[in-house]
LOLO-942894 format. One record per atom (N, C-alpha, C): atom name; z, x, y; residue in one letter; residue number from 1. Coordinates in Angstrom, 1 decimal. Atoms other than C-alpha are relative to their C-alpha. Layout:
BEGIN
+------+--------+--------+--------+------+-----+
! atom !     zz !     xx !     yy ! rest !  nr !
+------+--------+--------+--------+------+-----+
!   CA !      Z !      X !      Y !    A ! NUM !
...
+------+--------+--------+--------+------+-----+
//
This chain:
BEGIN
+------+--------+--------+--------+------+-----+
! atom !     zz !     xx !     yy ! rest !  nr !
+------+--------+--------+--------+------+-----+
!    N !   -0.3 !   -1.4 !   -0.4 !    X !   1 !
!   CA !   61.2 !   25.9 !  -22.7 !    X !   1 !
!    C !    1.3 !    0.0 !    0.7 !    X !   1 !
!    N !   -1.4 !   -0.1 !   -0.5 !    X !   2 !
!   CA !   64.7 !   26.9 !  -22.0 !    X !   2 !
!    C !    0.1 !    1.3 !    0.7 !    X !   2 !
!    N !   -0.2 !   -1.3 !   -0.8 !    X !   3 !
!   CA !   65.3 !   29.5 !  -19.2 !    X !   3 !
!    C !    1.3 !    0.7 !   -0.5 !    X !   3 !
!    N !   -1.2 !   -0.8 !    0.3 !    X !   4 !
!   CA !   67.7 !   32.3 !  -20.0 !    X !   4 !
!    C !    0.2 !    0.9 !    1.2 !    X !   4 !
!    N !   -0.3 !   -0.8 !   -1.2 !    X !   5 !
!   CA !   69.4 !   34.0 !  -17.1 !    X !   5 !
!    C !    0.3 !    1.5 !   -0.4 !    X !   5 !
!    N !   -0.3 !   -1.5 !    0.2 !    X !   6 !
!   CA !   69.4 !   37.9 !  -17.0 !    X !   6 !
!    C !    0.2 !    0.6 !    1.4 !    X !   6 !
!    N !   -0.2 !   -0.6 !   -1.4 !    X !   7 !
!   CA !   71.0 !   39.0 !  -13.7 !    X !   7 !
!    C !   -0.8 !   -0.8 !    1.0 !    X !   7 !
!    N !    0.8 !    0.6 !   -1.0 !    X !   8 !
!   CA !   68.6 !   38.3 !  -10.9 !    X !   8 !
!    C !   -1.4 !   -0.6 !   -0.6 !    X !   8 !
!    N !    1.2 !    0.4 !    0.7 !    X !   9 !
!   CA !   65.9 !   37.4 !  -13.5 !    X !   9 !
!    C !    0.2 !   -1.3 !   -0.9 !    X !   9 !
!    N !    0.0 !    1.1 !    0.9 !    X !  10 !
!   CA !   65.0 !   34.3 !  -15.5 !    X !  10 !
!    C !   -1.1 !    0.3 !   -1.0 !    X !  10 !
!    N !    1.0 !   -0.3 !    1.1 !    X !  11 !
!   CA !   63.3 !   34.7 !  -18.9 !    X !  11 !
!    C !   -0.3 !   -1.4 !   -0.6 !    X !  11 !
!    N !    0.4 !    1.2 !    0.7 !    X !  12 !
!   CA !   61.3 !   31.8 !  -20.3 !    X !  12 !
!    C !   -1.0 !    0.3 !   -1.1 !    X !  12 !
!    N !    0.8 !   -0.2 !    1.2 !    X !  13 !
!   CA !   59.9 !   31.9 !  -23.8 !    X !  13 !
!    C !   -1.1 !   -1.1 !    0.1 !    X !  13 !
!    N !    1.1 !    0.9 !   -0.2 !    X !  14 !
!   CA !   56.4 !   30.3 !  -23.4 !    X !  14 !
!    C !   -0.2 !   -0.8 !   -1.2 !    X !  14 !
!    N !    0.4 !    0.9 !    1.1 !    X !  15 !
!   CA !   55.6 !   27.3 !  -25.5 !    X !  15 !
!    C !   -1.3 !   -0.6 !    0.5 !    X !  15 !
!    N !    1.3 !    0.5 !   -0.4 !    X !  16 !
!   CA !   51.9 !   26.5 !  -25.2 !    X !  16 !
!    C !    0.0 !   -1.6 !    0.1 !    X !  16 !
!    N !    0.0 !    1.5 !    0.0 !    X !  17 !
!   CA !   52.7 !   22.8 !  -25.9 !    X !  17 !
!    C !    0.7 !   -0.6 !    1.2 !    X !  17 !
!    N !   -0.8 !    0.4 !   -1.2 !    X !  18 !
!   CA !   55.0 !   22.6 !  -22.9 !    X !  18 !
!    C !   -0.4 !    0.7 !    1.3 !    X !  18 !
!    N !    0.4 !   -0.8 !   -1.1 !    X !  19 !
!   CA !   53.2 !   24.8 !  -20.5 !    X !  19 !
!    C !   -0.3 !   -0.8 !    1.3 !    X !  19 !
!    N !    0.2 !    0.9 !   -1.2 !    X !  20 !
!   CA !   52.3 !   21.9 !  -18.2 !    X !  20 !
!    C !    1.2 !   -0.2 !    0.8 !    X !  20 !
!    N !   -1.2 !    0.2 !   -0.7 !    X !  21 !
!   CA !   55.9 !   21.7 !  -17.3 !    X !  21 !
!    C !    0.6 !    1.3 !    0.5 !    X !  21 !
!    N !   -0.5 !   -1.3 !   -0.4 !    X !  22 !
!   CA !   56.3 !   25.4 !  -16.5 !    X !  22 !
!    C !    0.6 !    0.1 !    1.4 !    X !  22 !
!    N !   -0.5 !    0.0 !   -1.3 !    X !  23 !
!   CA !   56.6 !   25.0 !  -12.8 !    X !  23 !
!    C !    1.3 !   -0.8 !    0.2 !    X !  23 !
!    N !   -1.2 !    0.8 !   -0.1 !    X !  24 !
!   CA !   59.2 !   22.2 !  -13.1 !    X !  24 !
!    C !    1.2 !    0.7 !   -0.6 !    X !  24 !
!    N !   -1.1 !   -0.7 !    0.7 !    X !  25 !
!   CA !   61.2 !   24.5 !  -15.4 !    X !  25 !
!    C !    0.4 !    1.2 !    0.9 !    X !  25 !
!    N !   -0.2 !   -1.2 !   -0.8 !    X !  26 !
!   CA !   60.9 !   27.5 !  -13.0 !    X !  26 !
!    C !    0.6 !   -0.3 !    1.4 !    X !  26 !
!    N !   -0.3 !    0.2 !   -1.4 !    X !  27 !
!   CA !   61.2 !   26.0 !   -9.6 !    X !  27 !
!    C !    1.5 !   -0.1 !    0.4 !    X !  27 !
!    N !   -1.4 !    0.1 !   -0.4 !    X !  28 !
!   CA !   64.9 !   25.1 !   -9.5 !    X !  28 !
!    C !    0.7 !    1.4 !    0.0 !    X !  28 !
!    N !   -0.6 !   -1.3 !    0.1 !    X !  29 !
!   CA !   65.8 !   28.7 !  -10.5 !    X !  29 !
!    C !   -0.4 !    0.9 !    1.2 !    X !  29 !
!    N !    0.5 !   -0.7 !   -1.2 !    X !  30 !
!   CA !   63.6 !   30.2 !   -7.8 !    X !  30 !
!    C !    0.6 !   -0.5 !    1.3 !    X !  30 !
!    N !   -0.7 !    0.5 !   -1.2 !    X !  31 !
!   CA !   65.1 !   27.9 !   -5.2 !    X !  31 !
!    C !    1.4 !    0.4 !    0.1 !    X !  31 !
!    N !   -1.4 !   -0.5 !    0.0 !    X !  32 !
!   CA !   68.5 !   29.1 !   -6.3 !    X !  32 !
!    C !    0.1 !    1.5 !    0.4 !    X !  32 !
!    N !    0.0 !   -1.4 !   -0.4 !    X !  33 !
!   CA !   67.4 !   32.6 !   -5.3 !    X !  33 !
!    C !   -0.4 !    1.1 !   -1.0 !    X !  33 !
!    N !    0.5 !   -0.9 !    1.0 !    X !  34 !
!   CA !   66.2 !   34.2 !   -8.5 !    X !  34 !
!    C !   -1.3 !    0.7 !    0.5 !    X !  34 !
!    N !    1.1 !   -0.7 !   -0.6 !    X !  35 !
!   CA !   63.7 !   36.9 !   -7.6 !    X !  35 !
!    C !   -1.0 !    0.5 !   -1.0 !    X !  35 !
!    N !    0.9 !   -0.4 !    1.1 !    X !  36 !
!   CA !   62.2 !   37.7 !  -11.0 !    X !  36 !
!    C !   -0.1 !   -1.0 !   -1.1 !    X !  36 !
!    N !    0.3 !    0.9 !    1.1 !    X !  37 !
!   CA !   60.6 !   35.6 !  -13.6 !    X !  37 !
!    C !   -0.8 !    0.7 !   -1.0 !    X !  37 !
!    N !    0.7 !   -0.6 !    1.1 !    X !  38 !
!   CA !   59.6 !   36.9 !  -17.0 !    X !  38 !
!    C !   -0.4 !   -1.0 !   -1.0 !    X !  38 !
!    N !    0.6 !    0.9 !    0.9 !    X !  39 !
!   CA !   57.3 !   34.9 !  -19.1 !    X !  39 !
!    C !   -0.1 !    0.7 !   -1.4 !    X !  39 !
!    N !    0.0 !   -0.7 !    1.3 !    X !  40 !
!   CA !   58.0 !   35.9 !  -22.7 !    X !  40 !
!    C !   -1.0 !   -0.7 !   -1.0 !    X !  40 !
!    N !    1.1 !    0.5 !    0.8 !    X !  41 !
!   CA !   54.8 !   35.4 !  -24.8 !    X !  41 !
!    C !    0.2 !    0.3 !   -1.5 !    X !  41 !
!    N !   -0.3 !   -0.4 !    1.4 !    X !  42 !
!   CA !   56.5 !   36.6 !  -28.1 !    X !  42 !
!    C !   -0.4 !   -1.1 !   -1.0 !    X !  42 !
!    N !    0.3 !    1.0 !    1.0 !    X !  43 !
!   CA !   56.1 !   33.3 !  -29.9 !    X !  43 !
!    C !   -1.4 !   -0.6 !    0.1 !    X !  43 !
!    N !    1.3 !    0.6 !   -0.2 !    X !  44 !
!   CA !   52.6 !   32.6 !  -28.6 !    X !  44 !
!    C !   -1.1 !    0.7 !   -0.7 !    X !  44 !
!    N !    1.1 !   -0.6 !    0.8 !    X !  45 !
!   CA !   49.6 !   33.2 !  -30.9 !    X !  45 !
!    C !   -1.3 !   -0.6 !    0.5 !    X !  45 !
!    N !    1.2 !    0.6 !   -0.6 !    X !  46 !
!   CA !   47.1 !   31.0 !  -29.0 !    X !  46 !
!    C !    0.3 !   -0.5 !    1.4 !    X !  46 !
!    N !   -0.2 !    0.5 !   -1.3 !    X !  47 !
!   CA !   46.6 !   30.2 !  -25.4 !    X !  47 !
!    C !   -1.4 !   -0.6 !    0.5 !    X !  47 !
!    N !    1.3 !    0.7 !   -0.5 !    X !  48 !
!   CA !   44.1 !   27.8 !  -23.7 !    X !  48 !
!    C !   -0.1 !    0.1 !    1.5 !    X !  48 !
!    N !    0.3 !   -0.1 !   -1.4 !    X !  49 !
!   CA !   42.7 !   27.4 !  -20.3 !    X !  49 !
!    C !    1.1 !   -0.7 !    0.9 !    X !  49 !
!    N !   -1.1 !    0.7 !   -0.8 !    X !  50 !
!   CA !   45.4 !   24.9 !  -19.2 !    X !  50 !
!    C !    1.2 !    0.8 !    0.1 !    X !  50 !
!    N !   -1.1 !   -0.9 !    0.0 !    X !  51 !
!   CA !   48.1 !   27.3 !  -20.2 !    X !  51 !
!    C !   -0.2 !    1.1 !    1.1 !    X !  51 !
!    N !    0.3 !   -1.1 !   -1.0 !    X !  52 !
!   CA !   46.5 !   30.1 !  -18.2 !    X !  52 !
!    C !    0.0 !   -0.5 !    1.4 !    X !  52 !
!    N !    0.0 !    0.5 !   -1.3 !    X !  53 !
!   CA !   46.0 !   27.9 !  -15.2 !    X !  53 !
!    C !    1.4 !   -0.2 !    0.5 !    X !  53 !
!    N !   -1.4 !    0.2 !   -0.4 !    X !  54 !
!   CA !   49.7 !   27.0 !  -15.2 !    X !  54 !
!    C !    0.7 !    1.3 !    0.3 !    X !  54 !
!    N !   -0.6 !   -1.3 !   -0.2 !    X !  55 !
!   CA !   50.7 !   30.6 !  -15.5 !    X !  55 !
!    C !   -0.4 !    0.6 !    1.4 !    X !  55 !
!    N !    0.5 !   -0.5 !   -1.3 !    X !  56 !
!   CA !   48.5 !   31.6 !  -12.5 !    X !  56 !
!    C !    0.6 !   -0.8 !    1.1 !    X !  56 !
!    N !   -0.6 !    0.9 !   -1.1 !    X !  57 !
!   CA !   49.8 !   28.6 !  -10.5 !    X !  57 !
!    C !    1.4 !    0.4 !    0.2 !    X !  57 !
!    N !   -1.4 !   -0.4 !   -0.2 !    X !  58 !
!   CA !   53.4 !   29.6 !  -11.1 !    X !  58 !
!    C !    0.1 !    1.3 !    0.7 !    X !  58 !
!    N !    0.0 !   -1.3 !   -0.8 !    X !  59 !
!   CA !   52.6 !   33.2 !   -9.9 !    X !  59 !
!    C !   -0.3 !   -0.3 !    1.4 !    X !  59 !
!    N !    0.3 !    0.3 !   -1.4 !    X !  60 !
!   CA !   51.0 !   31.8 !   -6.8 !    X !  60 !
!    C !    1.0 !   -0.7 !    0.8 !    X !  60 !
!    N !   -1.1 !    0.8 !   -0.7 !    X !  61 !
!   CA !   53.8 !   29.4 !   -6.0 !    X !  61 !
!    C !    1.3 !    0.8 !    0.1 !    X !  61 !
!    N !   -1.2 !   -0.8 !    0.0 !    X !  62 !
!   CA !   56.5 !   31.9 !   -6.8 !    X !  62 !
!    C !    0.0 !    1.1 !    1.1 !    X !  62 !
!    N !    0.2 !   -1.1 !   -1.0 !    X !  63 !
!   CA !   55.1 !   34.6 !   -4.4 !    X !  63 !
!    C !    0.6 !   -0.4 !    1.4 !    X !  63 !
!    N !   -0.6 !    0.3 !   -1.3 !    X !  64 !
!   CA !   56.0 !   32.7 !   -1.1 !    X !  64 !
!    C !    1.5 !   -0.2 !   -0.1 !    X !  64 !
!    N !   -1.4 !    0.1 !    0.1 !    X !  65 !
!   CA !   59.5 !   32.2 !   -2.5 !    X !  65 !
!    C !    0.7 !    1.4 !   -0.2 !    X !  65 !
!    N !   -0.5 !   -1.4 !    0.1 !    X !  66 !
!   CA !   59.8 !   36.0 !   -2.7 !    X !  66 !
!    C !    0.3 !    0.4 !   -1.5 !    X !  66 !
!    N !   -0.3 !   -0.3 !    1.4 !    X !  67 !
!   CA !   59.8 !   36.0 !   -6.5 !    X !  67 !
!    C !   -1.2 !    0.7 !   -0.7 !    X !  67 !
!    N !    1.0 !   -0.7 !    0.8 !    X !  68 !
!   CA !   57.9 !   38.3 !   -8.9 !    X !  68 !
!    C !   -0.1 !   -0.6 !   -1.4 !    X !  68 !
!    N !    0.3 !    0.6 !    1.4 !    X !  69 !
!   CA !   56.3 !   37.0 !  -12.1 !    X !  69 !
!    C !   -0.5 !    1.1 !   -0.9 !    X !  69 !
!    N !    0.5 !   -1.0 !    1.0 !    X !  70 !
!   CA !   55.9 !   39.3 !  -15.1 !    X !  70 !
!    C !   -0.2 !   -0.7 !   -1.3 !    X !  70 !
!    N !    0.2 !    0.5 !    1.4 !    X !  71 !
!   CA !   54.6 !   38.7 !  -18.6 !    X !  71 !
!    C !    0.4 !    1.1 !   -1.0 !    X !  71 !
!    N !   -0.5 !   -1.0 !    1.0 !    X !  72 !
!   CA !   56.0 !   40.3 !  -21.7 !    X !  72 !
!    C !   -0.4 !   -0.5 !   -1.4 !    X !  72 !
!    N !    0.2 !    0.2 !    1.4 !    X !  73 !
!   CA !   55.4 !   40.6 !  -25.4 !    X !  73 !
!    C !   -1.3 !   -0.7 !   -0.3 !    X !  73 !
!    N !    1.3 !    0.6 !    0.3 !    X !  74 !
!   CA !   51.7 !   39.7 !  -25.3 !    X !  74 !
!    C !   -0.5 !    0.6 !   -1.3 !    X !  74 !
!    N !    0.7 !   -0.4 !    1.2 !    X !  75 !
!   CA !   50.1 !   39.8 !  -28.7 !    X !  75 !
!    C !   -1.4 !    0.5 !    0.4 !    X !  75 !
!    N !    1.3 !   -0.6 !   -0.4 !    X !  76 !
!   CA !   46.8 !   41.7 !  -28.8 !    X !  76 !
!    C !   -1.1 !   -1.0 !    0.3 !    X !  76 !
!    N !    1.1 !    1.0 !   -0.3 !    X !  77 !
!   CA !   44.6 !   38.5 !  -28.9 !    X !  77 !
!    C !    0.3 !   -0.6 !    1.4 !    X !  77 !
!    N !   -0.4 !    0.6 !   -1.3 !    X !  78 !
!   CA !   46.5 !   37.1 !  -25.9 !    X !  78 !
!    C !   -0.3 !    1.0 !    1.1 !    X !  78 !
!    N !    0.3 !   -1.1 !   -0.9 !    X !  79 !
!   CA !   46.2 !   40.5 !  -24.1 !    X !  79 !
!    C !   -1.5 !    0.1 !    0.3 !    X !  79 !
!    N !    1.4 !   -0.1 !   -0.2 !    X !  80 !
!   CA !   42.5 !   40.5 !  -24.7 !    X !  80 !
!    C !   -0.5 !   -1.2 !    0.9 !    X !  80 !
!    N !    0.3 !    1.1 !   -0.9 !    X !  81 !
!   CA !   42.2 !   37.0 !  -23.1 !    X !  81 !
!    C !    0.3 !    0.3 !    1.4 !    X !  81 !
!    N !   -0.4 !   -0.4 !   -1.3 !    X !  82 !
!   CA !   44.1 !   38.2 !  -20.1 !    X !  82 !
!    C !   -1.0 !    1.0 !    0.6 !    X !  82 !
!    N !    0.9 !   -1.0 !   -0.5 !    X !  83 !
!   CA !   41.8 !   41.2 !  -19.8 !    X !  83 !
!    C !   -1.4 !   -0.6 !    0.3 !    X !  83 !
!    N !    1.3 !    0.6 !   -0.3 !    X !  84 !
!   CA !   38.6 !   39.2 !  -20.1 !    X !  84 !
!    C !    0.0 !   -0.8 !    1.3 !    X !  84 !
!    N !   -0.2 !    0.8 !   -1.2 !    X !  85 !
!   CA !   39.9 !   36.9 !  -17.4 !    X !  85 !
!    C !    0.4 !    0.8 !    1.3 !    X !  85 !
!    N !   -0.4 !   -1.0 !   -1.1 !    X !  86 !
!   CA !   40.8 !   40.0 !  -15.3 !    X !  86 !
!    C !    1.4 !   -0.3 !    0.5 !    X !  86 !
!    N !   -1.4 !    0.2 !   -0.4 !    X !  87 !
!   CA !   44.4 !   38.9 !  -15.2 !    X !  87 !
!    C !    0.8 !    1.3 !    0.0 !    X !  87 !
!    N !   -0.7 !   -1.3 !   -0.1 !    X !  88 !
!   CA !   45.3 !   42.5 !  -15.7 !    X !  88 !
!    C !    0.1 !    0.5 !    1.4 !    X !  88 !
!    N !   -0.1 !   -0.3 !   -1.5 !    X !  89 !
!   CA !   44.8 !   42.7 !  -11.9 !    X !  89 !
!    C !    1.3 !   -0.7 !    0.6 !    X !  89 !
!    N !   -1.1 !    0.8 !   -0.5 !    X !  90 !
!   CA !   47.7 !   40.2 !  -11.5 !    X !  90 !
!    C !    1.3 !    0.4 !   -0.8 !    X !  90 !
!    N !   -1.1 !   -0.2 !    0.9 !    X !  91 !
!   CA !   50.0 !   41.2 !  -14.4 !    X !  91 !
!    C !   -0.2 !    1.3 !   -0.7 !    X !  91 !
!    N !    0.0 !   -1.2 !    1.0 !    X !  92 !
!   CA !   51.0 !   44.4 !  -16.3 !    X !  92 !
!    C !    0.0 !   -0.7 !   -1.4 !    X !  92 !
!    N !    0.2 !    0.7 !    1.2 !    X !  93 !
!   CA !   49.9 !   43.5 !  -19.8 !    X !  93 !
!    C !    0.8 !    0.6 !   -1.2 !    X !  93 !
!    N !   -0.6 !   -0.7 !    1.1 !    X !  94 !
!   CA !   51.8 !   46.0 !  -21.9 !    X !  94 !
!    C !    1.5 !    0.1 !    0.0 !    X !  94 !
!    N !   -1.4 !   -0.1 !   -0.1 !    X !  95 !
!   CA !   55.4 !   45.2 !  -21.1 !    X !  95 !
!    C !    0.7 !   -0.7 !   -1.2 !    X !  95 !
!    N !   -0.9 !    0.7 !    0.9 !    X !  96 !
!   CA !   58.1 !   44.5 !  -23.6 !    X !  96 !
!    C !    1.0 !   -0.8 !    0.8 !    X !  96 !
!    N !   -1.0 !    0.8 !   -0.7 !    X !  97 !
!   CA !   60.9 !   42.1 !  -22.7 !    X !  97 !
!    C !    0.9 !    0.9 !    0.8 !    X !  97 !
!    N !   -0.9 !   -0.9 !   -0.6 !    X !  98 !
!   CA !   63.2 !   45.0 !  -21.9 !    X !  98 !
!    C !   -0.6 !    0.7 !    1.2 !    X !  98 !
!    N !    0.6 !   -0.7 !   -1.2 !    X !  99 !
!   CA !   60.7 !   46.8 !  -19.6 !    X !  99 !
!    C !   -0.3 !   -1.0 !    1.1 !    X !  99 !
!    N !    0.3 !    1.0 !   -1.0 !    X ! 100 !
!   CA !   59.8 !   43.5 !  -17.9 !    X ! 100 !
!    C !    1.3 !   -0.3 !    0.8 !    X ! 100 !
!    N !   -1.3 !    0.3 !   -0.6 !    X ! 101 !
!   CA !   63.5 !   43.0 !  -17.1 !    X ! 101 !
!    C !    0.5 !    1.2 !    0.8 !    X ! 101 !
!    N !   -0.5 !   -1.2 !   -0.7 !    X ! 102 !
!   CA !   64.0 !   46.6 !  -15.8 !    X ! 102 !
!    C !   -0.5 !    0.0 !    1.4 !    X ! 102 !
+------+--------+--------+--------+------+-----+
//
């Protein structure tokens, strides 16, 4: 997962195979003062419980650093999983990459 800088935001295209390393990828950017993190799910067609746990952990760890975590480009099947797990209470689920960066 390669972070891409967009002003005060960092965009990370989620790779389910590398999701275990998500915090290690994000942490240096948040420590440098980035205040927004956008997780781009465009390439994701399947998500498992380990991936979801990592995403929730990143959100909880980013909060005390003053950073906001958003998700973008969720496919309908991934959006349904987020809704079933009630993650729509933590994340807006209908954001495009552009709206997540706005």
